C-alpha positions in Angstrom: -112.6 -229.9 14.1 -111.9 -230.9 10.5 -108.5 -232.1 9.4 -106.0 -229.6 8.1 -105.0 -231.4 4.9 -106.6 -233.7 2.3 -104.9 -237.0 3.4 -105.7 -236.3 7.0 -109.3 -235.7 6.2 -109.6 -239.0 4.2 -107.9 -240.8 7.1 -110.2 -239.2 9.7 -113.4 -240.0 7.7 -112.3 -243.6 7.1 -111.5 -244.2 10.8 -114.8 -242.7 11.9 -116.8 -245.1 9.6 -114.9 -248.0 11.0 -115.8 -247.0 14.5 -119.5 -246.8 13.7 -119.2 -250.3 12.0 -117.7 -251.7 15.1 -120.1 -250.0 17.5 -123.2 -251.3 15.6 -121.7 -254.7 14.9 -122.3 -254.3 11.2 -119.6 -256.6 10.0 -121.0 -259.5 12.0 -124.5 -258.7 10.9 -123.7 -258.4 7.2 -121.5 -261.5 7.0 -124.2 -263.5 8.6 -127.0 -262.6 6.2 -125.3 -261.0 3.2 -126.3 -257.9 1.4 -125.2 -254.3 1.7 -124.6 -252.0 4.6 -128.0 -250.7 5.7 -127.2 -247.0 6.1 -130.8 -246.0 6.9 -131.0 -248.8 9.5 -127.8 -247.5 11.1 -129.3 -243.9 11.2 -132.4 -245.3 12.9 -130.3 -247.4 15.4 -128.3 -244.3 16.3 -131.6 -242.4 16.9 -130.6 -239.7 14.4 -133.7 -238.0 13.1 -134.1 -238.5 9.4 -136.4 -236.7 6.9 -137.0 -238.0 3.4 -138.2 -235.1 1.2 -138.1 -233.8 -2.4 -135.2 -231.3 -2.1 -134.8 -228.8 -4.9 -131.1 -228.5 -5.9 -129.9 -230.6 -3.0 -129.1 -234.2 -2.4 -129.2 -233.9 1.4 -128.4 -231.8 4.4 -127.1 -232.1 8.0 -128.5 -229.8 10.6 -127.3 -229.5 14.2 -129.7 -226.9 15.8 -131.7 -227.3 17.9 -130.9 -231.0 17.7 -128.9 -233.0 15.1 -130.8 -234.4 12.1 -130.4 -235.2 8.4 -132.4 -234.8 5.2 -132.1 -237.0 2.1 -133.8 -236.3 -1.2 -136.5 -238.6 -2.6 -135.7 -237.4 -6.2 -132.6 -239.6 -6.9 -131.9 -243.3 -7.5 -131.3 -245.5 -4.5 -127.5 -245.7 -4.8 -127.3 -241.9 -4.7 -129.7 -241.8 -1.7 -127.6 -244.3 0.2 -124.4 -242.4 -0.5 -126.0 -239.1 0.5 -127.4 -240.6 3.7 -123.9 -242.0 4.6 -122.4 -238.6 3.8 -124.8 -236.9 6.2 -124.2 -239.6 8.8 -120.5 -238.8 8.5 -121.2 -235.2 9.3 -123.1 -236.3 12.4 -120.6 -238.9 13.5 -117.7 -236.3 13.2 -119.6 -233.5 14.9 -119.4 -231.2 11.9 -121.0 -227.9 11.4 -124.3 -227.8 9.4 -124.0 -228.6 5.7 -126.2 -228.3 2.6 -125.0 -230.9 0.1 -125.5 -230.9 -3.7 -124.2 -233.0 -6.5 -120.6 -232.1 -5.7 -120.5 -234.9 -3.1 -120.6 -237.4 -6.0 -117.8 -235.7 -7.9 -115.5 -235.5 -4.9 -115.2 -239.2 -4.1 -111.7 -240.2 -3.1 -109.7 -241.2 -6.1 -112.2 -239.6 -8.5 -109.8 -236.7 -9.2 -112.0 -233.7 -8.1 -110.5 -232.6 -4.8 -111.8 -229.8 -2.6 -110.2 -227.6 0.0 -113.2 -228.0 2.3 -111.8 -230.7 4.5 -115.0 -231.2 6.4 -116.6 -232.3 3.2 -113.6 -234.5 2.4 -114.1 -236.2 5.8 -117.8 -236.8 5.1 -117.1 -238.2 1.6 -114.4 -240.5 2.9 -116.8 -241.6 5.7 -119.5 -242.4 3.2 -117.2 -244.4 0.9 -115.7 -246.5 3.8 -119.1 -246.9 5.5 -120.8 -248.3 2.4 -117.9 -250.0 0.7 -115.2 -251.2 3.2 -112.5 -253.5 1.9 -113.7 -256.4 4.0 -117.2 -256.3 2.4 -115.8 -256.2 -1.1 -113.6 -259.2 -0.3 -116.6 -261.0 1.4 -118.7 -260.6 -1.8 -115.8 -261.6 -4.0 -115.2 -264.8 -2.0 -118.9 -265.7 -2.0 -119.1 -265.2 -5.8 -115.8 -266.9 -6.6 -114.3 -263.7 -8.0 -110.6 -262.9 -7.9 -109.1 -259.4 -8.1 -108.5 -260.1 -11.8 -112.3 -260.3 -12.3 -112.5 -256.6 -11.4 -110.9 -255.8 -14.7 -114.2 -256.7 -16.2 -117.0 -254.1 -16.2 -119.8 -256.7 -15.8 -118.2 -258.0 -12.7 -117.8 -254.6 -11.2 -121.4 -253.8 -12.1 -122.6 -256.9 -10.2 -120.4 -256.0 -7.2 -121.8 -252.5 -7.2 -125.4 -253.9 -6.9 -124.4 -256.1 -4.0 -122.8 -253.1 -2.3 -125.8 -250.9 -2.9 -123.5 -248.4 -4.7 -123.4 -246.8 -8.2 -121.2 -248.5 -10.8 -118.9 -245.5 -10.9 -118.5 -245.4 -7.2 -117.6 -249.0 -7.1 -114.9 -248.4 -9.8 -113.2 -245.6 -7.8 -113.5 -247.5 -4.5 -111.7 -250.5 -6.0 -108.9 -248.1 -6.9 -108.9 -246.5 -3.4 -108.5 -250.0 -1.9 -105.7 -250.6 -4.4 -107.5 -253.6 -5.9 -107.2 -252.0 -9.3 -105.1 -249.1 -10.6 -106.5 -245.6 -11.0 -105.8 -245.9 -14.7 -108.0 -249.1 -14.9 -110.7 -247.3 -12.9 -110.7 -244.4 -15.4 -111.1 -247.0 -18.2 -113.9 -248.9 -16.4 -116.0 -245.8 -15.9 -116.1 -245.2 -19.7 -118.5 -248.2 -19.8 -122.0 -247.2 -19.3 -124.2 -249.4 -17.1 -126.9 -249.5 -19.8 -124.5 -251.4 -22.1 -124.0 -254.0 -19.4 -127.8 -254.3 -18.8 -128.5 -254.8 -22.5 -125.8 -257.5 -22.8 -127.1 -259.3 -19.7 -130.7 -259.3 -20.9 -129.8 -260.6 -24.3 -133.0 -260.7 -26.5 -135.3 -259.2 -23.8 -136.0 -255.5 -24.1 -137.7 -253.8 -21.2 -139.7 -250.6 -21.6 -136.7 -248.7 -20.2 -133.3 -249.4 -18.6 -133.7 -247.3 -15.4 -133.8 -250.4 -13.3 -130.8 -252.6 -12.5 -130.2 -256.2 -13.8 -129.1 -258.7 -11.2 -127.3 -261.8 -12.3 -128.1 -264.4 -9.7 -126.6 -267.9 -9.3 -126.6 -270.6 -6.6 -123.9 -268.6 -4.9 -126.5 -266.0 -4.0 -128.5 -268.4 -1.9 -129.3 -267.2 1.6 -128.4 -263.6 0.9 -130.5 -260.5 0.7 -131.2 -258.4 -2.4 -132.1 -254.7 -1.8 -133.1 -253.1 -5.1 -135.5 -250.8 -6.8 -138.9 -251.1 -8.4 -137.8 -251.6 -12.0 -135.0 -254.1 -11.3 -134.8 -257.4 -13.2 -133.3 -260.7 -12.3 -131.4 -263.1 -14.6 -131.1 -266.5 -12.9 -128.2 -268.5 -14.3 -128.4 -272.0 -12.7 -126.7 -275.3 -13.2 -129.4 -277.9 -14.1 -128.9 -281.7 -14.0 -131.5 -282.4 -16.7 -129.7 -285.6 -17.8 -130.7 -287.1 -14.5 -134.3 -285.8 -14.7 -133.7 -282.8 -12.4 -135.3 -279.5 -13.5 -135.6 -276.1 -11.9 -139.3 -275.6 -11.0 -139.8 -272.2 -12.6 -143.6 -272.4 -11.9 -142.5 -271.4 -8.3 -141.4 -268.1 -9.8 -144.8 -267.4 -11.4 -146.6 -268.4 -8.3 -144.5 -265.9 -6.3 -145.5 -263.0 -8.6 -142.5 -263.1 -11.0 -143.2 -262.6 -14.7 -141.0 -265.0 -16.7 -139.7 -263.1 -19.8 -137.0 -265.4 -20.9 -136.1 -269.1 -20.5 -133.3 -270.9 -22.2 -130.6 -273.6 -21.7 -127.0 -273.8 -22.9 -124.6 -276.7 -22.6 -121.9 -276.5 -20.0 -119.7 -278.9 -22.0 -120.2 -278.9 -25.8 -118.7 -282.4 -26.1 -120.7 -284.0 -23.3 -124.0 -285.8 -23.7 -126.5 -285.9 -20.8 -124.4 -283.8 -18.6 -125.6 -280.7 -16.7 -126.7 -277.6 -18.6 -127.1 -273.9 -17.7 -130.7 -272.9 -17.2 -131.1 -269.2 -17.9 -134.3 -267.6 -16.7 -135.0 -263.8 -16.9 -137.8 -262.6 -14.6 -139.5 -259.3 -13.9 -140.7 -259.0 -10.3 -143.9 -257.2 -9.4 -143.1 -253.5 -9.1 -142.3 -252.5 -5.6 -142.4 -256.1 -4.3 -140.7 -257.7 -1.3 -140.6 -261.2 -0.1 -138.8 -264.6 -0.4 -137.7 -266.1 -3.7 -137.5 -269.9 -3.5 -136.7 -272.1 -6.5 -136.1 -275.9 -6.3 -134.3 -278.2 -8.6 -136.1 -281.6 -8.5 -137.5 -284.5 -10.4 -141.0 -283.5 -11.2 -142.4 -286.9 -10.5 -140.7 -287.5 -7.2 -141.7 -285.9 -3.8 -138.1 -286.2 -2.5 -136.2 -283.2 -1.1 -134.8 -281.0 -4.0 -131.4 -281.6 -5.3 -130.6 -277.9 -5.1 -132.4 -274.8 -3.8 -132.0 -271.1 -4.4 -133.6 -269.1 -1.7 -133.1 -265.4 -0.9 -134.9 -262.4 0.6 -135.6 -259.5 -1.7 -136.9 -256.0 -1.2 -137.4 -254.1 -4.4 -139.3 -251.1 -3.0 -136.5 -248.6 -3.5 -135.7 -245.8 -4.0 -136.7 -244.3 -0.6 -140.0 -242.4 -0.7 -141.2 -239.5 1.4 -142.1 -240.6 4.9 -140.5 -243.5 6.8 -137.4 -245.2 5.4 -137.6 -248.8 4.3 -135.6 -249.8 7.3 -138.1 -248.1 9.6 -141.0 -249.8 7.8 -139.4 -253.2 8.0 -138.8 -252.9 11.8 -142.3 -251.7 12.4 -143.6 -254.7 10.5 -141.3 -257.1 12.4 -142.5 -255.6 15.7 -146.2 -255.9 14.8 
């Protein structure tokens, strides 16, 4: 039975998400390998039937008869698909009545200022927010990146956080307010910045055909983690390079792995220093719909010794989810083969 007031519904949805996290060991799994909460993987683990289909006028649906199951649209970006899947998982976890869900689930996010009196939907919204963006995961990413709470006053930091959470920029802004890491007034200010502006600034002189994809800023702090993105995403690698000692990042490794290098520059870390480390800034366009391992070494080209530094991470840029099996199901089938 759904809660009888708004605050109770938010609390119930939040607690239900925490229970699923604990039951599936998601915190241990994510903090070991990095990345975002795999909501489609969780749905599969729970043996909840999932259909990915083009849905006219709907983002998703939860059905309970004859057996529970969820539908998620294939016609929206990956962040919206993930939030929709988490919303429908919330309906299932809380044993709700069937629900057909449209764009209103995005406008009703806790703290976003568009409440509803349908407390079943409030529960599912709160579940989705907590399931995908729990406070502990935000703090984990912040610690890994060296961000402080003050950094979340900056739209570009919140944008990079949203990518690592697998959420939209706007959802990340409101969730930071919900966790009281920023004020609601600051969240309202942050959402006035359009992600396209942040992408343009990050890409500098490079102009892609369109800005539908996201732009990931990757540093050595991302080593060992997992990047889950979409087909049109771009990477900007910002790496410390000890060129004064003859060490260079071997960007030929990127080209050999199928990455098109569309920008390569250096900038001094210390304008008064001579021969000190510099920042190597490489912009790459991965092959569309690619997945694999990115490995980049900093070494002296003439020496066979082990590299001074290495950036290595797994990436999957095959999103958004398409009709048929989810990416999580495809990955597990490949691993089992």
